[in-house]
C-alpha positions in Angstrom: -0.1 0.0 0.0 1.3 3.6 -0.6 -1.7 5.8 0.2 -4.6 3.7 0.5 -5.9 1.0 -1.2 -8.8 3.0 -2.5 -6.2 5.9 -3.5 -3.8 3.2 -5.0 -6.7 2.0 -7.1 -6.8 5.7 -8.9 -3.1 6.2 -8.9 -2.8 2.6 -11.0 -5.0 4.0 -13.7 -3.6 7.4 -14.1 -0.3 5.9 -14.0 -1.7 4.0 -17.5 -2.1 7.4 -19.6 1.6 7.7 -21.0 1.9 11.7 -21.0 4.5 13.6 -20.1 3.2 14.2 -16.5 3.9 10.3 -16.1 7.5 10.4 -15.2 6.9 13.7 -12.8 4.0 11.8 -11.2 6.3 8.6 -10.5 9.1 10.9 -9.6 7.1 12.9 -7.0 5.9 9.7 -5.3 9.3 8.1 -5.0 10.6 11.3 -3.2 7.4 11.9 -0.8 9.2 11.5 3.1 8.6 7.8 4.5 7.0 9.7 7.5 4.7 11.5 5.1 3.3 8.5 3.6 2.9 6.1 7.2 0.6 9.5 8.2 -1.3 9.0 5.1 -1.7 5.4 5.6 -2.7 6.2 9.3 -5.3 8.4 8.6 -6.6 6.7 5.5 -7.4 3.7 8.2 -9.4 6.5 10.7 -11.5 6.8 7.9 -12.0 8.9 4.7 -15.5 10.1 5.3 -14.2 13.0 7.6 -12.1 15.7 6.6 -8.6 15.2 7.6 -5.8 18.0 7.9 -7.6 21.3 6.4 -7.3 23.2 10.0 -3.6 21.7 10.9 -1.5 23.9 8.6 1.1 24.0 10.9 0.5 20.2 12.3 3.8 18.2 11.5 1.5 15.0 11.3 0.4 17.1 8.0 3.5 19.0 7.2 7.0 17.3 6.6 9.9 18.9 5.8 12.3 17.5 3.2 15.4 16.1 4.6 17.6 16.8 1.2 16.1 20.5 1.0 15.1 22.5 3.8 13.0 25.1 1.6 11.0 22.3 0.5 7.8 20.5 2.4 5.2 17.9 1.9 2.0 18.3 3.2 -1.7 16.5 2.8 -5.0 16.7 4.0 -8.2 14.9 3.3 -11.4 16.6 1.9 -14.8 15.4 0.8 -12.9 11.8 0.6 -10.5 12.8 -1.9 -6.8 12.8 -1.0 -4.3 16.2 -1.4 -0.8 15.7 -1.6 1.4 18.8 -2.3 4.8 19.6 -3.0 5.6 23.0 -1.5 8.4 25.5 -1.7 9.2 28.3 0.9 11.1 31.5 -0.8 11.3 34.6 1.7 8.5 33.4 4.0 6.0 32.7 0.9 4.8 29.2 0.3 4.4 28.3 -3.4 2.8 25.1 -4.7 5.4 23.0 -6.9 3.5 19.9 -7.6 0.5 18.4 -6.5 -1.5 15.4 -6.9 -5.2 14.5 -6.1 -6.5 11.2 -6.0 -10.3 10.1 -5.2 -11.2 7.0 -3.3 -12.4 4.1 -5.8 -12.5 0.3 -5.4 -12.7 -2.3 -7.6 -16.0 -3.1 -7.4 -17.3 0.3 -8.1 -15.5 0.1 -10.9 -16.6 -3.6 -12.2 -20.1 -2.5 -11.7 -20.5 1.3 -13.1 -23.4 1.6 -15.1 -22.7 2.0 -18.5 -22.3 6.1 -19.6 -21.4 6.7 -16.1 -17.5 7.5 -15.1 -15.6 7.9 -11.9 -13.5 10.0 -11.1 -10.0 9.3 -10.6 -7.7 12.4 -9.5 -5.7 14.8 -10.9 -2.3 16.1 -11.5 -1.0 19.8 -11.0 2.4 21.5 -11.7 2.6 24.8 -10.4 0.5 27.2 -8.3 -3.2 27.8 -9.5 -4.4 30.4 -10.8 -1.0 31.3 -12.3 -0.7 31.4 -16.2 2.3 28.9 -16.0 -0.2 26.2 -13.7 -0.6 23.1 -15.7 -3.4 20.5 -14.5 -4.6 17.2 -16.1 -7.6 15.8 -14.8 -8.6 12.1 -15.0 -11.6 10.0 -14.9 -12.8 6.6 -16.1 -16.0 5.7 -18.0 -18.1 2.9 -19.0 -19.6 2.3 -22.6 -21.1 0.0 -24.7 -17.8 -0.9 -26.3 -15.7 -1.3 -22.8 -14.0 1.3 -20.9 -12.4 5.0 -21.7 -9.7 6.4 -19.6 -9.9 10.4 -20.2 -7.3 12.7 -19.0 -8.1 16.4 -20.0 -5.6 19.2 -19.9 -6.0 22.5 -18.2 -3.5 25.2 -19.3 -3.1 28.9 -18.7 -5.0 29.7 -15.8 -8.3 27.5 -16.9 -8.4 29.2 -20.5 -7.5 26.2 -22.8 -8.7 22.7 -22.0 -7.8 19.9 -23.9 -9.4 16.5 -23.8 -8.1 13.3 -24.7 -9.5 9.6 -23.9 -8.9 6.5 -25.2 -9.9 2.7 -24.5 -8.9 1.1 -21.2 -8.8 -2.3 -19.9 -9.6 -3.1 -16.0 -8.1 -6.4 -16.3 -5.3 -6.9 -13.6 -6.5 -4.4 -11.2 -3.5 -4.2 -8.5 -4.2 -6.0 -5.3 -1.6 -3.6 -3.9 1.1 -1.1 -5.1 3.9 -0.1 -3.1 7.2 2.1 -4.1 10.2 0.3 -5.4 13.6 1.1 -4.8 14.8 4.7 -5.2 16.5 3.9 -8.2 14.0 1.9 -10.5 11.9 3.9 -12.6 8.6 2.4 -12.4 6.0 1.8 -9.8 5.3 -1.9 -9.3 1.9 -3.6 -9.9 0.9 -6.3 -8.7 -2.3 -8.4 -10.5 -4.9 -9.0 -8.9 -6.9 -11.1 -11.0 -8.0 -11.7 -14.7 -11.4 -10.4 -15.1 
C-alpha cells in the first residue's frame, strides 16, 4: 500500500496514461518522505468520511519537511474523501505549490459494476500554483461505455483558458491487489495483478 487501497487504485489508472506527467508523478511519489506516507496511511485507516488536516496548517503530522532541501516541505489533507498531496517551497517566507496530486477513492467493485455511460473521477495532477498562467493540470476519469471502458485525461492550461480532452480505451483487467514504492533507482512503480477479469 502506498496511500490507501482506494487511492492506490485511482493512481494505478492514472499511471496508465503515457504522457509527460507520468515520469514526474512517479518521481514525486518516490521522493515523498516515508513519515508522510505513514501519516497518510494512518489517516486512511481512520476513515476517509471525515475531513483531516484542513485546519492543521502547522501540524507536523500533515506537514513534513524535506530531508534534502530545507526550503521544501510536503503536506496532505483529506477533504470530501479526496486525498490532496502537495510539494511546497518556501522562498522569503512565501509558500508556493510546485507539484500536487489529488486522488479520489475508488474500489474495484465500483469500477466493475459501473453503469454504462457513467464515469468515476480518478484524480488530478498539477504542476505549479493555480491560478498562475504557468500552472498546468491534468484531470483523470474512467468511463464505462457500450464498447468497454474509456480512460479520459483533460489538460487545463493558462489559468483555465485552454482545455484539451483526450480519451482512449482502457482495460480494467489486472487491477492491482496492492501497489508499493520500489527501490529509488528503479523507474516504475510496481503493480501486482489481482486477477484476470
